[in-house]
C-alpha positions as CSV (number, residue, x, y, z in Angstrom):
1,X,37.2,5.1,-23.7
2,X,34.6,2.7,-25.2
3,X,34.1,1.0,-21.8
4,X,33.0,4.3,-20.3
5,X,30.5,4.9,-23.1
6,X,29.0,1.5,-22.5
7,X,28.5,2.4,-18.9
8,X,26.7,5.5,-19.8
9,X,24.4,3.6,-22.1
10,X,23.4,1.2,-19.4
11,X,22.6,4.0,-17.0
12,X,20.4,5.6,-19.7
13,X,18.5,2.4,-20.3
14,X,17.9,1.9,-16.6
15,X,16.5,5.4,-16.3
16,X,14.2,4.9,-19.2
17,X,12.8,1.7,-17.7
18,X,12.0,3.4,-14.4
19,X,10.0,6.1,-16.0
20,X,7.8,3.7,-18.1
21,X,4.2,3.8,-16.8
22,X,2.8,0.7,-15.2
23,X,0.0,-1.3,-16.6
24,X,-3.5,-0.9,-15.1
25,X,-3.7,-0.9,-11.3
26,X,-6.5,-1.1,-8.8
27,X,-7.7,1.8,-6.6
28,X,-6.1,0.0,-3.6
29,X,-2.7,-0.3,-5.3
30,X,-2.7,3.3,-6.3
31,X,-3.5,4.5,-2.7
32,X,-1.0,2.0,-1.1
33,X,1.7,3.4,-3.4
34,X,1.0,6.9,-2.1
35,X,-1.0,8.1,-5.1
36,X,-4.4,9.6,-5.5
37,X,-7.0,9.0,-8.3
38,X,-7.5,11.7,-10.8
39,X,-9.7,11.8,-13.8
40,X,-8.6,12.8,-17.3
41,X,-11.1,13.9,-20.0
42,X,-11.6,11.2,-22.6
43,X,-9.0,8.9,-20.9
44,X,-10.7,7.7,-17.7
45,X,-9.2,7.6,-14.2
46,X,-5.4,7.5,-13.6
47,X,-3.2,7.2,-10.5
48,X,-1.5,10.5,-9.8
49,X,1.7,10.5,-7.8
50,X,3.2,7.7,-5.7
51,X,4.6,4.4,-7.0
52,X,2.0,3.9,-9.8
53,X,1.9,7.5,-11.1
54,X,0.3,7.8,-14.6
55,X,-1.0,4.3,-14.5
56,X,-4.6,3.8,-15.6
57,X,-7.1,2.6,-13.0
58,X,-8.6,-0.8,-13.8
């Protein structure tokens, strides 16, 4: 039983890592990953969708 619980813990950790936003990306990186640039009030421009979704634009 403990082995099964450890497996679930590892799966959860991997999922959390994937959803972590990227560091700043360039406009080209955002577009190449399938995203578009969107503007957020008081926060600047961010990549929306694609590989770099929710990443700030450098």
